[in-house]
N, C-alpha and C positions, 0 to 999 in steps of 0.2 A: 504494499499500500505506499502510496504517496503521502508521507507527513504532513507535507506543506498544506494538504486539504485538510487538514484533521483542524477542524474548528469549533465544532460541536458534539460534548462527548455525554453521553447516558452512561451512568454507571449504576449496577443493581447489586448492590448486597445482598447478603440471606437477610430472613425477616425481622429477625432479633434485635433488640436494644443495643447489645454486647457487639453483634454482625457489624453495627452500624459503626460503631466506636474503633472495632479492628479497621475499618475498609479506611480509617482516616487517614493512615500514612502513605495508601496506594494513592486515594487522591489528591495528597500534598504532591507526590512524585509526577502524578501527572500536571499539576500545576505549576511545579517545576520546569518541565519539560514543555510546555503549551502556556507559556503566560499570559496569550491572550485569548484561549480559548474560553469556551463557555462550558462549565462543567456543571453538570446538572445530576442528581441521585433520584432514582426512583425505589421510595419505599414508603412504609407504613407510618400515617402519622398516627393511627391508633397505637403503635409502641413508642411514640415518641421522636420519631425520624427528624421532622419539621424543628422540633424544640432542640435537638441534637447540632443541627446543622446549623442554628444562629452560633454554637461554640467554633464552627469550622469558617475563619475569615478567607479561604483559599477554594470556598463553594460559593456558585453563585445562585443555585436552587436547589431544592426539594420538592419533588412533586408526590403527591399523593398515590401509594398505590391501595387502592380503595378495597380489597378483599378482608373481610374481617376475620376469617380463619381459615386454615387447610383443612376443611372437610369437604367430602361431595356435594351436600346440600348449599354451602357458602359458595363450593365455586361454580356451580350450576347456575345459582342467583346472579353471581357475579358475570358471569358470561351473557346472561341475561338482561343483563342491567347495566350496573357502573362499569364495565368494561368499555363499552364504547364511546361514553364520554372522554373517559380516559384516553382510549386509543385514537380520538379525533384530536384531542388536546397534543398528544404525542406529535402526531402526523404534522401539525402546522409548525413545530419546533423544528422540523427537520436535523435532527440530529444524523450527522453523518457518520459515527462512531457507536458503538456501544461495547461496554467493557462489562461482562456478566460476571461476577463474583462466585456466584452460586445457582448452578443453572437447574430448571425443573421446566416439566411441559408448558406451562404458561410461559415462561419467559420462551420458549422456544416458539411457541405460536405468534407473539406479539413482534417478535424479530422477524419472522417469516411475512408477517403485514406492513411491517414498518419500512423494512428492506432499507437499513442504513447502509452506506458503502463497504464497512467492515464490522463484523463482530469477533471480538475476543472473548472467550470462554474458558475460565479455568476446568481443567480436568484433573482428575485426582485427588488423591486426599493428604491433608496434612494441615499446618498450620496457616489459616484465613489470610494473614498479613502474607506471610511468604510466598502463599501461591499468588495473590492478587500483586505484589510485586514482580516475580517471573513474568505473570501475562503481560503487565505493562511494559515489560523490559522489551518487547515485540514490536512496540512503539517507540525504542530508543529511551525510555525513562530509565533512569536509576535503578537499579535493584538493591541497592543499600538501603537499609531501613531507618528511617526518619522518625523523629518524635511525634507525639499527636498533632503538636501544634495549636491546642485548644487555648480560645479566649474566653473565657468566661464571663458573660456579662453582668454587670452590677444590676443586682434584682434588691428591693427593700424587703428585707426576711425580719425586721429587728421583731414583728409580733410573734412571729414564729419560733425565729430562734435570738432570743435577744441577746445582747453583745456582752451583757451583763453577767451572762452564766458563768461559774468559774471554770478555769481551764484546769487541764487538758480538755478537749471536745472527743468524746469516743464515740463515733458512730458503729453501729452493728445492723447489718443485712442479714438476714438469717433465712429469709424466703426465697421460693422460686416457683413459679409456675410447673416446672418437671420435680415432682415430689423427690426423684431420687438425686435431686443436686441440693435439697433443701437441708440446715442443719438445725435439729431438734434440741439441741441442749444450751439453748440462749438464753433461757430463763436461769439456769444454774451457772452461766458464765456472767450474767448481770448481778447475781446475787454476790458472787464472787469479787465482784468490781465496786460494789456499793459501798465498801469500808473505807476506799482511797477517794482521794482528791480528784474533783472534775466534775464533768457532766455527761452522764449517758445516755446518749441519743439513739432511739431505735428508729429504723428506716424501713420501707419498703410498701409492698401490698399485701395483703392476707385475708382472705374471707372469712377465716376462723379465727380471728384474733381477739384474745383479751387483752383490757387495758393494764398495762404493770404499771405499779404506783413506784414513786420514787427516782422516776426518770421522765426525760422529756420523750415522750411518745409522739411520733410523726407518722406512724404507719397510716397508711392512705389518705394524707392530707396535704400531698405535694405533686405537684406537676414534676413532669420529667426536668426541665429547665430548672424548677425550683431545686427538686434533690440533686441535679450536677453542681448547683450554687452551695448548697449545706456540703456536700462530701469536698467541695473545694476548701470550705472553711474551717474543717475538720482537722484535728492533730492526728488522728488516725482511724482508718475503717476497719471494722472485721466484716466480712463478707463471704457468702458461700458464692460459688462459679454463677455469677449471672451479670446480668447489665449494670446494675451499681458497682460490682467489682471491676469492670471494665471502665468505668467512669472514674473510679478512684486512680487507675494505672495512666488515665489519658490526663488525668488534672494533677499528677504525680502526688497525691494524698497518700503518706505511709501506708499501705493496706496489706491486714493479713487475709489471705485468700485460702478458703477451705477446699478442697478438691477431694471427689470420689471417682466417679464413674469416668470421667474426662481427664486423660491424661494431662498435666499442666502445661507440658511443652507443646500442646497444640492451641493453649488458650494464653499464657503471658505474655506482655509485650515482648518486642525482638531489641529493644532499648532500654536505659534506665531500669532495670528489675531490680537493683542493689538496693533502694528503698524498701522493698517490698518482702514480705515474710511469706511461703509456699507452705503449707500444711496439706500433706496427703498419703491417702490410703490408698494403696492399688486394689481395685475390684479384682475378685477372682475369678469370674466368668468370662468366658469367650466373648470375642467381639460379636459374633452372632447371637450369642444366647441374650447379651445386653441388648441387642436391638430389637429381638422378640418381647424381651420384657417391657422395653419404654414403650413398645407399640401397645402393651397390656396393662400400662401405666402401674407396674409394679415397681416398689422402692427396694433396688438389689444396691442400693450404694454402700460403699464401706465409709462414707463420709460421717455416719454415727458413732466410728470408733474413734473419730477425732476427740478429745474429752475437752470439758470448759476447762480445767487445768491446763493441759496442754495450750490452750490459745490463751490462756491467762498469761502466762510463762511469757509466751510469745510477743503478747502486747507490753510486758514489763521489759522486754529484751528491746523491744523498738523502741520506746519511751526513752530508754536509759541513753540509746544510741543518739536518738535528737536532743538528749538535756533537757527533756520535760519533768517536772515534778511530777511524781506518780507517788507520792507519799501517803498514808495512812490518815484520815480524818482525826481528828481529835476527839 
């Protein structure tokens, strides 16, 4: 392909919040190679892609992919309804190049109908950022990993997160829509923290959450952009493998990341990992068994073997490294 004709690039990451974050270094690499190109991402507003896009100054536009869920009833309704307005809007934008970071049949159909000059598509398995960089290398982009380049806008969160709250601010995000990634010992961990100085802040979304006294409970109270601003303000974040974990990496907040079924090597950043701590209990099941179990919504993760005490010790070590006061309350 004549790269001089690359002017309007449509980028399609996988569906999740973390996938959007992991695509950021790839988008930055495209921006460095094509400083005058129009870079657009097609992703889910319902999963916060438009809000995350506000933290990526190298990105020109985030376009909504209005599929609510990846289930047959939702896909059928999508093709009977909202697919067509989306397609017509994309057609008018005349993208000449498409970068597909996660292929699926819907994107294949869309590309055959849009007919850009060239489609680049990730093939194979591996770290999403690394695979994406190798892909855009075909366009002459550097394959050397860049930082996320997040610039978090200032939002007034004084009513939600008063600046007068005692430091350090310790954020905890234990929840996941994928039950096999959720960490279930966070209440014991909170009890372990309560005798120490600082403010404990519980984050995320949960449909079965009970209010916990003695902490700042922000569960189900924040938009994605507000969540990003809060994580950016924390002294440390404790998170299971999830979108907020990736946000912690992107804004360079020291993060204690808890892994179970997915190997950390497939998810952690390619740069600046030194500030973070990875706690990982490998799953003993084969990849085939894991995929079958995930489809049946079974919890096969060994993440529950990560104890509250182990996480506490990791927080204490990280705090000492950052010279934060983590002494006990009087």
